[in-house]
Every structure is written in C-alpha cells, then in structure tokens.
Jmol script that loads the backbone (N, CA, C; Angstrom):
load data "model"
ATOM      1  N   GLN A   1       0.849  -1.181   0.000  1.00  0.00           N
ATOM      2  CA  GLN A   1       0.000   0.000   0.000  1.00  0.00           C
ATOM      3  C   GLN A   1       0.887   1.234   0.000  1.00  0.00           C
ATOM      4  N   VAL A   2       0.523   2.197  -0.824  1.00  0.00           N
ATOM      5  CA  VAL A   2       1.275   3.443  -0.936  1.00  0.00           C
ATOM      6  C   VAL A   2       0.315   4.594  -0.680  1.00  0.00           C
ATOM      7  N   GLN A   3       0.706   5.505   0.174  1.00  0.00           N
ATOM      8  CA  GLN A   3      -0.092   6.715   0.413  1.00  0.00           C
ATOM      9  C   GLN A   3       0.656   7.913  -0.152  1.00  0.00           C
ATOM     10  N   LEU A   4      -0.044   8.691  -0.945  1.00  0.00           N
ATOM     11  CA  LEU A   4       0.562   9.816  -1.642  1.00  0.00           C
ATOM     12  C   LEU A   4      -0.033  11.122  -1.143  1.00  0.00           C
ATOM     13  N   THR A   5       0.817  12.128  -1.028  1.00  0.00           N
ATOM     14  CA  THR A   5       0.380  13.457  -0.610  1.00  0.00           C
ATOM     15  C   THR A   5       0.985  14.486  -1.540  1.00  0.00           C
ATOM     16  N   GLU A   6       0.133  15.355  -2.070  1.00  0.00           N
ATOM     17  CA  GLU A   6       0.589  16.441  -2.921  1.00  0.00           C
ATOM     18  C   GLU A   6       0.714  17.722  -2.112  1.00  0.00           C
ATOM     19  N   SER A   7       1.658  18.553  -2.517  1.00  0.00           N
ATOM     20  CA  SER A   7       1.819  19.868  -1.890  1.00  0.00           C
ATOM     21  C   SER A   7       2.370  20.826  -2.926  1.00  0.00           C
ATOM     22  N   GLY A   8       2.296  22.117  -2.599  1.00  0.00           N
ATOM     23  CA  GLY A   8       2.892  23.129  -3.455  1.00  0.00           C
ATOM     24  C   GLY A   8       1.919  23.916  -4.296  1.00  0.00           C
ATOM     25  N   GLY A   9       0.640  23.570  -4.235  1.00  0.00           N
ATOM     26  CA  GLY A   9      -0.334  24.324  -5.003  1.00  0.00           C
ATOM     27  C   GLY A   9      -0.530  25.725  -4.448  1.00  0.00           C
ATOM     28  N   GLY A  10      -1.220  26.542  -5.214  1.00  0.00           N
ATOM     29  CA  GLY A  10      -1.478  27.908  -4.754  1.00  0.00           C
ATOM     30  C   GLY A  10      -1.952  28.784  -5.888  1.00  0.00           C
ATOM     31  N   LEU A  11      -1.873  30.070  -5.662  1.00  0.00           N
ATOM     32  CA  LEU A  11      -2.291  31.079  -6.628  1.00  0.00           C
ATOM     33  C   LEU A  11      -1.054  31.688  -7.274  1.00  0.00           C
ATOM     34  N   VAL A  12      -1.080  31.775  -8.590  1.00  0.00           N
ATOM     35  CA  VAL A  12       0.043  32.347  -9.321  1.00  0.00           C
ATOM     36  C   VAL A  12      -0.507  33.146 -10.499  1.00  0.00           C
ATOM     37  N   GLN A  13       0.230  34.156 -10.920  1.00  0.00           N
ATOM     38  CA  GLN A  13      -0.196  34.959 -12.056  1.00  0.00           C
ATOM     39  C   GLN A  13       0.198  34.286 -13.366  1.00  0.00           C
ATOM     40  N   THR A  14      -0.496  34.656 -14.411  1.00  0.00           N
ATOM     41  CA  THR A  14      -0.152  34.160 -15.743  1.00  0.00           C
ATOM     42  C   THR A  14       1.320  34.423 -16.034  1.00  0.00           C
ATOM     43  N   GLY A  15       1.969  33.399 -16.561  1.00  0.00           N
ATOM     44  CA  GLY A  15       3.392  33.498 -16.854  1.00  0.00           C
ATOM     45  C   GLY A  15       4.294  33.054 -15.731  1.00  0.00           C
ATOM     46  N   GLY A  16       3.711  32.824 -14.578  1.00  0.00           N
ATOM     47  CA  GLY A  16       4.496  32.426 -13.416  1.00  0.00           C
ATOM     48  C   GLY A  16       4.785  30.937 -13.379  1.00  0.00           C
ATOM     49  N   SER A  17       5.409  30.524 -12.288  1.00  0.00           N
ATOM     50  CA  SER A  17       5.822  29.134 -12.115  1.00  0.00           C
ATOM     51  C   SER A  17       5.408  28.612 -10.741  1.00  0.00           C
ATOM     52  N   LEU A  18       5.221  27.316 -10.683  1.00  0.00           N
ATOM     53  CA  LEU A  18       4.967  26.610  -9.420  1.00  0.00           C
ATOM     54  C   LEU A  18       5.629  25.251  -9.503  1.00  0.00           C
ATOM     55  N   THR A  19       6.029  24.747  -8.348  1.00  0.00           N
ATOM     56  CA  THR A  19       6.531  23.386  -8.275  1.00  0.00           C
ATOM     57  C   THR A  19       5.659  22.585  -7.319  1.00  0.00           C
ATOM     58  N   LEU A  20       5.095  21.521  -7.824  1.00  0.00           N
ATOM     59  CA  LEU A  20       4.299  20.624  -7.010  1.00  0.00           C
ATOM     60  C   LEU A  20       5.161  19.440  -6.576  1.00  0.00           C
ATOM     61  N   THR A  21       4.900  18.979  -5.349  1.00  0.00           N
ATOM     62  CA  THR A  21       5.629  17.835  -4.820  1.00  0.00           C
ATOM     63  C   THR A  21       4.659  16.721  -4.463  1.00  0.00           C
ATOM     64  N   CYS A  22       4.995  15.523  -4.855  1.00  0.00           N
ATOM     65  CA  CYS A  22       4.254  14.321  -4.472  1.00  0.00           C
ATOM     66  C   CYS A  22       5.162  13.511  -3.560  1.00  0.00           C
ATOM     67  N   THR A  23       4.679  13.203  -2.377  1.00  0.00           N
ATOM     68  CA  THR A  23       5.477  12.463  -1.408  1.00  0.00           C
ATOM     69  C   THR A  23       4.749  11.197  -0.996  1.00  0.00           C
ATOM     70  N   ALA A  24       5.489  10.096  -0.983  1.00  0.00           N
ATOM     71  CA  ALA A  24       4.934   8.841  -0.475  1.00  0.00           C
ATOM     72  C   ALA A  24       5.208   8.785   1.015  1.00  0.00           C
ATOM     73  N   SER A  25       4.158   8.844   1.807  1.00  0.00           N
ATOM     74  CA  SER A  25       4.327   8.859   3.255  1.00  0.00           C
ATOM     75  C   SER A  25       4.252   7.463   3.853  1.00  0.00           C
ATOM     76  N   VAL A  26       3.671   6.552   3.123  1.00  0.00           N
ATOM     77  CA  VAL A  26       3.635   5.155   3.535  1.00  0.00           C
ATOM     78  C   VAL A  26       4.054   4.333   2.338  1.00  0.00           C
ATOM     79  N   GLY A  27       4.909   3.391   2.523  1.00  0.00           N
ATOM     80  CA  GLY A  27       5.381   2.619   1.400  1.00  0.00           C
ATOM     81  C   GLY A  27       6.395   3.400   0.590  1.00  0.00           C
ATOM     82  N   THR A  28       6.737   2.902  -0.542  1.00  0.00           N
ATOM     83  CA  THR A  28       7.706   3.560  -1.395  1.00  0.00           C
ATOM     84  C   THR A  28       7.260   3.464  -2.832  1.00  0.00           C
ATOM     85  N   PHE A  29       7.523   4.512  -3.604  1.00  0.00           N
ATOM     86  CA  PHE A  29       7.194   4.372  -5.017  1.00  0.00           C
ATOM     87  C   PHE A  29       8.428   4.273  -5.886  1.00  0.00           C
ATOM     88  N   ALA A  30       9.570   3.889  -5.290  1.00  0.00           N
ATOM     89  CA  ALA A  30      10.769   3.691  -6.102  1.00  0.00           C
ATOM     90  C   ALA A  30      10.534   2.752  -7.284  1.00  0.00           C
ATOM     91  N   PRO A  31       9.844   1.644  -7.127  1.00  0.00           N
ATOM     92  CA  PRO A  31       9.647   0.750  -8.263  1.00  0.00           C
ATOM     93  C   PRO A  31       8.440   1.109  -9.136  1.00  0.00           C
ATOM     94  N   LEU A  32       7.702   2.138  -8.784  1.00  0.00           N
ATOM     95  CA  LEU A  32       6.449   2.433  -9.455  1.00  0.00           C
ATOM     96  C   LEU A  32       6.584   3.544 -10.489  1.00  0.00           C
ATOM     97  N   VAL A  33       5.690   3.497 -11.452  1.00  0.00           N
ATOM     98  CA  VAL A  33       5.493   4.613 -12.365  1.00  0.00           C
ATOM     99  C   VAL A  33       4.678   5.672 -11.627  1.00  0.00           C
ATOM    100  N   VAL A  34       5.046   6.926 -11.793  1.00  0.00           N
ATOM    101  CA  VAL A  34       4.326   8.014 -11.136  1.00  0.00           C
ATOM    102  C   VAL A  34       3.870   9.019 -12.190  1.00  0.00           C
ATOM    103  N   ALA A  35       2.678   9.519 -12.021  1.00  0.00           N
ATOM    104  CA  ALA A  35       2.136  10.478 -12.977  1.00  0.00           C
ATOM    105  C   ALA A  35       1.406  11.597 -12.238  1.00  0.00           C
ATOM    106  N   TRP A  36       1.281  12.709 -12.930  1.00  0.00           N
ATOM    107  CA  TRP A  36       0.442  13.810 -12.470  1.00  0.00           C
ATOM    108  C   TRP A  36      -0.744  13.918 -13.409  1.00  0.00           C
ATOM    109  N   PHE A  37      -1.914  14.029 -12.805  1.00  0.00           N
ATOM    110  CA  PHE A  37      -3.142  14.306 -13.529  1.00  0.00           C
ATOM    111  C   PHE A  37      -3.690  15.627 -13.015  1.00  0.00           C
ATOM    112  N   ARG A  38      -4.623  16.189 -13.770  1.00  0.00           N
ATOM    113  CA  ARG A  38      -5.265  17.411 -13.313  1.00  0.00           C
ATOM    114  C   ARG A  38      -6.725  17.418 -13.723  1.00  0.00           C
ATOM    115  N   GLN A  39      -7.506  18.109 -12.918  1.00  0.00           N
ATOM    116  CA  GLN A  39      -8.937  18.209 -13.194  1.00  0.00           C
ATOM    117  C   GLN A  39      -9.371  19.651 -13.009  1.00  0.00           C
ATOM    118  N   ALA A  40      -9.748  20.267 -14.117  1.00  0.00           N
ATOM    119  CA  ALA A  40     -10.249  21.629 -14.074  1.00  0.00           C
ATOM    120  C   ALA A  40     -11.731  21.614 -13.708  1.00  0.00           C
ATOM    121  N   PRO A  41     -12.258  22.713 -13.182  1.00  0.00           N
ATOM    122  CA  PRO A  41     -13.675  22.770 -12.817  1.00  0.00           C
ATOM    123  C   PRO A  41     -14.575  22.399 -13.991  1.00  0.00           C
ATOM    124  N   GLY A  42     -15.477  21.450 -13.758  1.00  0.00           N
ATOM    125  CA  GLY A  42     -16.430  21.051 -14.776  1.00  0.00           C
ATOM    126  C   GLY A  42     -15.865  20.170 -15.874  1.00  0.00           C
ATOM    127  N   ARG A  43     -14.637  19.719 -15.706  1.00  0.00           N
ATOM    128  CA  ARG A  43     -14.003  18.911 -16.751  1.00  0.00           C
ATOM    129  C   ARG A  43     -13.535  17.579 -16.189  1.00  0.00           C
ATOM    130  N   LYS A  44     -13.275  16.647 -17.083  1.00  0.00           N
ATOM    131  CA  LYS A  44     -12.772  15.341 -16.683  1.00  0.00           C
ATOM    132  C   LYS A  44     -11.311  15.450 -16.272  1.00  0.00           C
ATOM    133  N   ARG A  45     -10.898  14.519 -15.428  1.00  0.00           N
ATOM    134  CA  ARG A  45      -9.491  14.461 -15.041  1.00  0.00           C
ATOM    135  C   ARG A  45      -8.666  14.063 -16.255  1.00  0.00           C
ATOM    136  N   GLU A  46      -7.527  14.722 -16.436  1.00  0.00           N
ATOM    137  CA  GLU A  46      -6.687  14.454 -17.606  1.00  0.00           C
ATOM    138  C   GLU A  46      -5.235  14.276 -17.200  1.00  0.00           C
ATOM    139  N   PHE A  47      -4.542  13.486 -17.988  1.00  0.00           N
ATOM    140  CA  PHE A  47      -3.127  13.237 -17.772  1.00  0.00           C
ATOM    141  C   PHE A  47      -2.327  14.498 -18.063  1.00  0.00           C
ATOM    142  N   ALA A  48      -1.285  14.741 -17.249  1.00  0.00           N
ATOM    143  CA  ALA A  48      -0.388  15.872 -17.496  1.00  0.00           C
ATOM    144  C   ALA A  48       1.039  15.406 -17.778  1.00  0.00           C
ATOM    145  N   ALA A  49       1.591  14.572 -16.891  1.00  0.00           N
ATOM    146  CA  ALA A  49       2.995  14.161 -17.037  1.00  0.00           C
ATOM    147  C   ALA A  49       3.226  12.852 -16.308  1.00  0.00           C
ATOM    148  N   GLY A  50       4.212  12.076 -16.774  1.00  0.00           N
ATOM    149  CA  GLY A  50       4.535  10.820 -16.122  1.00  0.00           C
ATOM    150  C   GLY A  50       6.022  10.563 -16.133  1.00  0.00           C
ATOM    151  N   ILE A  51       6.458   9.677 -15.232  1.00  0.00           N
ATOM    152  CA  ILE A  51       7.881   9.351 -15.126  1.00  0.00           C
ATOM    153  C   ILE A  51       8.020   7.899 -14.707  1.00  0.00           C
ATOM    154  N   LEU A  52       8.916   7.197 -15.374  1.00  0.00           N
ATOM    155  CA  LEU A  52       9.149   5.800 -15.028  1.00  0.00           C
ATOM    156  C   LEU A  52       9.997   5.692 -13.764  1.00  0.00           C
ATOM    157  N   SER A  53      10.124   4.489 -13.251  1.00  0.00           N
ATOM    158  CA  SER A  53      10.709   4.279 -11.933  1.00  0.00           C
ATOM    159  C   SER A  53      12.135   4.791 -11.810  1.00  0.00           C
ATOM    160  N   ALA A  54      12.949   4.586 -12.840  1.00  0.00           N
ATOM    161  CA  ALA A  54      14.350   5.011 -12.763  1.00  0.00           C
ATOM    162  C   ALA A  54      14.503   6.508 -12.978  1.00  0.00           C
ATOM    163  N   GLY A  55      13.473   7.149 -13.490  1.00  0.00           N
ATOM    164  CA  GLY A  55      13.502   8.593 -13.675  1.00  0.00           C
ATOM    165  C   GLY A  55      14.061   9.064 -14.994  1.00  0.00           C
ATOM    166  N   HIS A  56      14.466   8.144 -15.862  1.00  0.00           N
ATOM    167  CA  HIS A  56      15.098   8.557 -17.123  1.00  0.00           C
ATOM    168  C   HIS A  56      14.092   8.770 -18.242  1.00  0.00           C
ATOM    169  N   THR A  57      12.915   8.230 -18.106  1.00  0.00           N
ATOM    170  CA  THR A  57      11.896   8.339 -19.141  1.00  0.00           C
ATOM    171  C   THR A  57      10.712   9.123 -18.611  1.00  0.00           C
ATOM    172  N   THR A  58      10.359  10.170 -19.349  1.00  0.00           N
ATOM    173  CA  THR A  58       9.208  11.000 -18.991  1.00  0.00           C
ATOM    174  C   THR A  58       8.330  11.190 -20.220  1.00  0.00           C
ATOM    175  N   TRP A  59       7.077  11.496 -19.999  1.00  0.00           N
ATOM    176  CA  TRP A  59       6.182  11.805 -21.109  1.00  0.00           C
ATOM    177  C   TRP A  59       5.139  12.811 -20.644  1.00  0.00           C
ATOM    178  N   PHE A  60       4.638  13.597 -21.587  1.00  0.00           N
ATOM    179  CA  PHE A  60       3.804  14.745 -21.258  1.00  0.00           C
ATOM    180  C   PHE A  60       2.617  14.857 -22.194  1.00  0.00           C
ATOM    181  N   ALA A  61       1.545  15.407 -21.685  1.00  0.00           N
ATOM    182  CA  ALA A  61       0.428  15.789 -22.531  1.00  0.00           C
ATOM    183  C   ALA A  61       0.878  16.943 -23.422  1.00  0.00           C
ATOM    184  N   ASP A  62       0.306  17.024 -24.603  1.00  0.00           N
ATOM    185  CA  ASP A  62       0.671  18.088 -25.532  1.00  0.00           C
ATOM    186  C   ASP A  62       0.427  19.469 -24.919  1.00  0.00           C
ATOM    187  N   SER A  63      -0.585  19.566 -24.086  1.00  0.00           N
ATOM    188  CA  SER A  63      -0.957  20.861 -23.521  1.00  0.00           C
ATOM    189  C   SER A  63       0.091  21.419 -22.562  1.00  0.00           C
ATOM    190  N   VAL A  64       0.974  20.568 -22.048  1.00  0.00           N
ATOM    191  CA  VAL A  64       1.980  21.036 -21.093  1.00  0.00           C
ATOM    192  C   VAL A  64       3.402  20.831 -21.585  1.00  0.00           C
ATOM    193  N   LYS A  65       3.564  20.141 -22.686  1.00  0.00           N
ATOM    194  CA  LYS A  65       4.892  19.826 -23.199  1.00  0.00           C
ATOM    195  C   LYS A  65       5.689  21.108 -23.461  1.00  0.00           C
ATOM    196  N   GLY A  66       6.922  21.121 -22.997  1.00  0.00           N
ATOM    197  CA  GLY A  66       7.758  22.298 -23.164  1.00  0.00           C
ATOM    198  C   GLY A  66       7.624  23.305 -22.042  1.00  0.00           C
ATOM    199  N   ARG A  67       6.590  23.165 -21.209  1.00  0.00           N
ATOM    200  CA  ARG A  67       6.400  24.085 -20.085  1.00  0.00           C
ATOM    201  C   ARG A  67       6.560  23.382 -18.740  1.00  0.00           C
ATOM    202  N   PHE A  68       6.192  22.116 -18.682  1.00  0.00           N
ATOM    203  CA  PHE A  68       6.260  21.342 -17.437  1.00  0.00           C
ATOM    204  C   PHE A  68       7.416  20.348 -17.522  1.00  0.00           C
ATOM    205  N   THR A  69       8.062  20.118 -16.392  1.00  0.00           N
ATOM    206  CA  THR A  69       9.023  19.033 -16.277  1.00  0.00           C
ATOM    207  C   THR A  69       8.669  18.189 -15.062  1.00  0.00           C
ATOM    208  N   ILE A  70       9.035  16.929 -15.108  1.00  0.00           N
ATOM    209  CA  ILE A  70       8.770  16.010 -14.005  1.00  0.00           C
ATOM    210  C   ILE A  70      10.077  15.327 -13.641  1.00  0.00           C
ATOM    211  N   SER A  71      10.299  15.158 -12.354  1.00  0.00           N
ATOM    212  CA  SER A  71      11.527  14.515 -11.889  1.00  0.00           C
ATOM    213  C   SER A  71      11.210  13.764 -10.598  1.00  0.00           C
ATOM    214  N   ARG A  72      12.117  12.894 -10.214  1.00  0.00           N
ATOM    215  CA  ARG A  72      11.873  12.132  -8.987  1.00  0.00           C
ATOM    216  C   ARG A  72      13.165  11.904  -8.236  1.00  0.00           C
ATOM    217  N   ASP A  73      13.021  11.767  -6.923  1.00  0.00           N
ATOM    218  CA  ASP A  73      14.123  11.420  -6.044  1.00  0.00           C
ATOM    219  C   ASP A  73      13.652  10.220  -5.229  1.00  0.00           C
ATOM    220  N   ASN A  74      14.033   9.031  -5.666  1.00  0.00           N
ATOM    221  CA  ASN A  74      13.528   7.827  -5.010  1.00  0.00           C
ATOM    222  C   ASN A  74      14.046   7.682  -3.581  1.00  0.00           C
ATOM    223  N   ALA A  75      15.195   8.247  -3.298  1.00  0.00           N
ATOM    224  CA  ALA A  75      15.719   8.186  -1.932  1.00  0.00           C
ATOM    225  C   ALA A  75      14.854   8.991  -0.972  1.00  0.00           C
ATOM    226  N   LYS A  76      14.221  10.018  -1.499  1.00  0.00           N
ATOM    227  CA  LYS A  76      13.355  10.873  -0.670  1.00  0.00           C
ATOM    228  C   LYS A  76      11.886  10.558  -0.866  1.00  0.00           C
ATOM    229  N   ASN A  77      11.579   9.577  -1.718  1.00  0.00           N
ATOM    230  CA  ASN A  77      10.177   9.222  -2.006  1.00  0.00           C
ATOM    231  C   ASN A  77       9.386  10.416  -2.522  1.00  0.00           C
ATOM    232  N   THR A  78       9.981  11.206  -3.397  1.00  0.00           N
ATOM    233  CA  THR A  78       9.297  12.382  -3.910  1.00  0.00           C
ATOM    234  C   THR A  78       9.344  12.436  -5.439  1.00  0.00           C
ATOM    235  N   VAL A  79       8.311  13.030  -5.987  1.00  0.00           N
ATOM    236  CA  VAL A  79       8.255  13.343  -7.411  1.00  0.00           C
ATOM    237  C   VAL A  79       7.844  14.806  -7.527  1.00  0.00           C
ATOM    238  N   LEU A  80       8.563  15.552  -8.332  1.00  0.00           N
ATOM    239  CA  LEU A  80       8.288  16.971  -8.509  1.00  0.00           C
ATOM    240  C   LEU A  80       7.679  17.228  -9.876  1.00  0.00           C
ATOM    241  N   LEU A  81       6.761  18.171  -9.923  1.00  0.00           N
ATOM    242  CA  LEU A  81       6.231  18.688 -11.181  1.00  0.00           C
ATOM    243  C   LEU A  81       6.543  20.179 -11.220  1.00  0.00           C
ATOM    244  N   GLN A  82       7.489  20.538 -12.058  1.00  0.00           N
ATOM    245  CA  GLN A  82       7.851  21.939 -12.235  1.00  0.00           C
ATOM    246  C   GLN A  82       7.004  22.503 -13.361  1.00  0.00           C
ATOM    247  N   MET A  83       6.223  23.535 -13.051  1.00  0.00           N
ATOM    248  CA  MET A  83       5.304  24.114 -14.032  1.00  0.00           C
ATOM    249  C   MET A  83       5.725  25.535 -14.325  1.00  0.00           C
ATOM    250  N   ASN A  84       5.999  25.815 -15.583  1.00  0.00           N
ATOM    251  CA  ASN A  84       6.448  27.137 -16.004  1.00  0.00           C
ATOM    252  C   ASN A  84       5.474  27.725 -17.013  1.00  0.00           C
ATOM    253  N   ARG A  85       5.566  29.034 -17.183  1.00  0.00           N
ATOM    254  CA  ARG A  85       4.740  29.759 -18.156  1.00  0.00           C
ATOM    255  C   ARG A  85       3.263  29.373 -18.002  1.00  0.00           C
ATOM    256  N   LEU A  86       2.795  29.454 -16.799  1.00  0.00           N
ATOM    257  CA  LEU A  86       1.426  29.037 -16.508  1.00  0.00           C
ATOM    258  C   LEU A  86       0.415  30.008 -17.094  1.00  0.00           C
ATOM    259  N   THR A  87      -0.725  29.436 -17.480  1.00  0.00           N
ATOM    260  CA  THR A  87      -1.836  30.220 -18.005  1.00  0.00           C
ATOM    261  C   THR A  87      -3.102  29.851 -17.233  1.00  0.00           C
ATOM    262  N   PRO A  88      -4.159  30.656 -17.372  1.00  0.00           N
ATOM    263  CA  PRO A  88      -5.413  30.311 -16.690  1.00  0.00           C
ATOM    264  C   PRO A  88      -5.925  28.918 -17.065  1.00  0.00           C
ATOM    265  N   ASP A  89      -5.585  28.418 -18.248  1.00  0.00           N
ATOM    266  CA  ASP A  89      -6.015  27.070 -18.639  1.00  0.00           C
ATOM    267  C   ASP A  89      -5.374  25.978 -17.797  1.00  0.00           C
ATOM    268  N   ASP A  90      -4.335  26.314 -17.066  1.00  0.00           N
ATOM    269  CA  ASP A  90      -3.687  25.351 -16.182  1.00  0.00           C
ATOM    270  C   ASP A  90      -4.352  25.286 -14.808  1.00  0.00           C
ATOM    271  N   THR A  91      -5.321  26.127 -14.577  1.00  0.00           N
ATOM    272  CA  THR A  91      -6.048  26.108 -13.309  1.00  0.00           C
ATOM    273  C   THR A  91      -6.766  24.772 -13.149  1.00  0.00           C
ATOM    274  N   ALA A  92      -6.494  24.078 -12.052  1.00  0.00           N
ATOM    275  CA  ALA A  92      -7.054  22.745 -11.849  1.00  0.00           C
ATOM    276  C   ALA A  92      -6.635  22.234 -10.478  1.00  0.00           C
ATOM    277  N   VAL A  93      -7.249  21.132 -10.090  1.00  0.00           N
ATOM    278  CA  VAL A  93      -6.724  20.351  -8.979  1.00  0.00           C
ATOM    279  C   VAL A  93      -5.743  19.336  -9.573  1.00  0.00           C
ATOM    280  N   TYR A  94      -4.553  19.294  -9.034  1.00  0.00           N
ATOM    281  CA  TYR A  94      -3.506  18.410  -9.543  1.00  0.00           C
ATOM    282  C   TYR A  94      -3.360  17.218  -8.614  1.00  0.00           C
ATOM    283  N   PHE A  95      -3.386  16.030  -9.213  1.00  0.00           N
ATOM    284  CA  PHE A  95      -3.309  14.779  -8.470  1.00  0.00           C
ATOM    285  C   PHE A  95      -2.047  14.019  -8.837  1.00  0.00           C
ATOM    286  N   CYS A  96      -1.445  13.425  -7.850  1.00  0.00           N
ATOM    287  CA  CYS A  96      -0.339  12.506  -8.043  1.00  0.00           C
ATOM    288  C   CYS A  96      -0.899  11.084  -8.033  1.00  0.00           C
ATOM    289  N   ALA A  97      -0.376  10.244  -8.913  1.00  0.00           N
ATOM    290  CA  ALA A  97      -0.836   8.862  -8.996  1.00  0.00           C
ATOM    291  C   ALA A  97       0.359   7.943  -9.211  1.00  0.00           C
ATOM    292  N   ALA A  98       0.245   6.712  -8.753  1.00  0.00           N
ATOM    293  CA  ALA A  98       1.325   5.740  -8.917  1.00  0.00           C
ATOM    294  C   ALA A  98       0.760   4.393  -9.318  1.00  0.00           C
ATOM    295  N   GLY A  99       1.526   3.660 -10.101  1.00  0.00           N
ATOM    296  CA  GLY A  99       1.080   2.350 -10.542  1.00  0.00           C
ATOM    297  C   GLY A  99       2.232   1.523 -11.078  1.00  0.00           C
ATOM    298  N   ASP A 100       1.887   0.363 -11.625  1.00  0.00           N
ATOM    299  CA  ASP A 100       2.915  -0.579 -12.072  1.00  0.00           C
ATOM    300  C   ASP A 100       3.296  -0.420 -13.533  1.00  0.00           C
ATOM    301  N   VAL A 101       2.455   0.243 -14.313  1.00  0.00           N
ATOM    302  CA  VAL A 101       2.715   0.312 -15.749  1.00  0.00           C
ATOM    303  C   VAL A 101       2.652   1.755 -16.219  1.00  0.00           C
ATOM    304  N   GLN A 102       3.353   2.016 -17.318  1.00  0.00           N
ATOM    305  CA  GLN A 102       3.284   3.322 -17.949  1.00  0.00           C
ATOM    306  C   GLN A 102       1.929   3.463 -18.615  1.00  0.00           C
ATOM    307  N   ALA A 103       1.206   4.522 -18.279  1.00  0.00           N
ATOM    308  CA  ALA A 103      -0.136   4.672 -18.814  1.00  0.00           C
ATOM    309  C   ALA A 103      -0.482   6.139 -18.983  1.00  0.00           C
ATOM    310  N   TRP A 104      -1.325   6.420 -19.961  1.00  0.00           N
ATOM    311  CA  TRP A 104      -1.872   7.754 -20.164  1.00  0.00           C
ATOM    312  C   TRP A 104      -3.206   7.899 -19.438  1.00  0.00           C
ATOM    313  N   SER A 105      -3.863   6.784 -19.226  1.00  0.00           N
ATOM    314  CA  SER A 105      -5.192   6.811 -18.626  1.00  0.00           C
ATOM    315  C   SER A 105      -5.116   6.716 -17.114  1.00  0.00           C
ATOM    316  N   GLU A 106      -6.065   7.358 -16.455  1.00  0.00           N
ATOM    317  CA  GLU A 106      -6.119   7.298 -14.993  1.00  0.00           C
ATOM    318  C   GLU A 106      -6.369   5.880 -14.510  1.00  0.00           C
ATOM    319  N   TYR A 107      -6.949   5.041 -15.364  1.00  0.00           N
ATOM    320  CA  TYR A 107      -7.265   3.677 -14.955  1.00  0.00           C
ATOM    321  C   TYR A 107      -6.013   2.802 -14.859  1.00  0.00           C
ATOM    322  N   GLY A 108      -4.884   3.319 -15.303  1.00  0.00           N
ATOM    323  CA  GLY A 108      -3.636   2.584 -15.188  1.00  0.00           C
ATOM    324  C   GLY A 108      -2.930   2.758 -13.859  1.00  0.00           C
ATOM    325  N   TYR A 109      -3.513   3.540 -12.961  1.00  0.00           N
ATOM    326  CA  TYR A 109      -2.848   3.875 -11.700  1.00  0.00           C
ATOM    327  C   TYR A 109      -3.669   3.396 -10.512  1.00  0.00           C
ATOM    328  N   ASP A 110      -2.967   2.835  -9.542  1.00  0.00           N
ATOM    329  CA  ASP A 110      -3.628   2.204  -8.400  1.00  0.00           C
ATOM    330  C   ASP A 110      -3.695   3.099  -7.166  1.00  0.00           C
ATOM    331  N   TYR A 111      -2.780   4.027  -7.066  1.00  0.00           N
ATOM    332  CA  TYR A 111      -2.672   4.846  -5.857  1.00  0.00           C
ATOM    333  C   TYR A 111      -2.807   6.312  -6.240  1.00  0.00           C
ATOM    334  N   TRP A 112      -3.555   7.042  -5.406  1.00  0.00           N
ATOM    335  CA  TRP A 112      -3.837   8.445  -5.696  1.00  0.00           C
ATOM    336  C   TRP A 112      -3.721   9.286  -4.440  1.00  0.00           C
ATOM    337  N   GLY A 113      -3.244  10.516  -4.642  1.00  0.00           N
ATOM    338  CA  GLY A 113      -3.292  11.483  -3.565  1.00  0.00           C
ATOM    339  C   GLY A 113      -4.627  12.217  -3.580  1.00  0.00           C
ATOM    340  N   GLN A 114      -4.780  13.149  -2.646  1.00  0.00           N
ATOM    341  CA  GLN A 114      -6.033  13.896  -2.512  1.00  0.00           C
ATOM    342  C   GLN A 114      -6.081  15.123  -3.410  1.00  0.00           C
ATOM    343  N   GLY A 115      -4.951  15.512  -3.935  1.00  0.00           N
ATOM    344  CA  GLY A 115      -4.927  16.642  -4.848  1.00  0.00           C
ATOM    345  C   GLY A 115      -4.498  17.946  -4.192  1.00  0.00           C
ATOM    346  N   THR A 116      -3.984  18.836  -5.013  1.00  0.00           N
ATOM    347  CA  THR A 116      -3.614  20.171  -4.561  1.00  0.00           C
ATOM    348  C   THR A 116      -4.100  21.166  -5.612  1.00  0.00           C
ATOM    349  N   HIS A 117      -4.634  22.293  -5.139  1.00  0.00           N
ATOM    350  CA  HIS A 117      -5.252  23.256  -6.030  1.00  0.00           C
ATOM    351  C   HIS A 117      -4.213  24.211  -6.605  1.00  0.00           C
ATOM    352  N   VAL A 118      -4.330  24.424  -7.903  1.00  0.00           N
ATOM    353  CA  VAL A 118      -3.517  25.418  -8.584  1.00  0.00           C
ATOM    354  C   VAL A 118      -4.460  26.387  -9.287  1.00  0.00           C
ATOM    355  N   THR A 119      -4.291  27.668  -8.999  1.00  0.00           N
ATOM    356  CA  THR A 119      -5.097  28.701  -9.647  1.00  0.00           C
ATOM    357  C   THR A 119      -4.168  29.694 -10.317  1.00  0.00           C
ATOM    358  N   VAL A 120      -4.409  29.910 -11.598  1.00  0.00           N
ATOM    359  CA  VAL A 120      -3.599  30.855 -12.353  1.00  0.00           C
ATOM    360  C   VAL A 120      -4.493  32.034 -12.716  1.00  0.00           C
ATOM    361  N   SER A 121      -4.139  33.196 -12.234  1.00  0.00           N
ATOM    362  CA  SER A 121      -4.942  34.393 -12.491  1.00  0.00           C
ATOM    363  C   SER A 121      -4.461  35.093 -13.756  1.00  0.00           C
ATOM    364  N   SER A 122      -5.410  35.732 -14.424  1.00  0.00           N
ATOM    365  CA  SER A 122      -5.080  36.409 -15.686  1.00  0.00           C
ATOM    366  C   SER A 122      -4.660  37.845 -15.435  1.00  0.00           C
TER     367      SER A 122
END
end "model"
wireframe off; spacefill off
backbone 0.3
color backbone group
C-alpha cells in the first residue's frame, strides 16, 4: 500500500511558475510509475505528465509539453512537477498517482493522492 500526498499548489499569475511535490508517506514508489493528472472545474481528469521508476523516461500531454518538467528522487520518495509559463487554462486540482505500468489513462494507476489546487490568475 502506498499513500501519496501532494503539496505546493497555490495562486500564481499568468506566466508564473509553481513546483508541485508528491510524497509517499507510507510505502515507497521507487519501483512504481508516477504520474500527475489534473482536473479543471467542470471537466474530466486528464493526464499531465509521467515518469518511469528510474527517472530517465518522462512523457507529457501536448498541452503542457515544453512548459512542465517532471523529476523524482527515489531516496526521498518524492516526485516533482515543475510548471512554467502558466496560463489560466492550467487552473485545476492536480493529483499525483502511482502504478505498475506506464499509462496515459487514470485507470492505469492504483494509488492516488487527494490533490492540490492550482489557480492561475489572468
């Protein structure tokens, strides 16, 4: 069993940056694939970024590619999502998820955090 906690959300102006942190407080996600999803008000949850267990392979949704980076420190049980050049379209609740396989769909992940809110003002 893995318990995930997200932190780092908040209010930022358009063009600004935020770094979100996902921490495993119970268990470890060193062997797991970790991804960030987001859900904007009134919209379905969507994939944003993912990283394989060793940290060398990452993949991104087209909407964030070139602006977001994802990294992990397995010794610290953390995964970071660095978000740059934010726009109001990035406003959402951001969720950390972990699972055994690389997946674009939320159904590929077994463990989820509670989410952290990100609001980008215009």
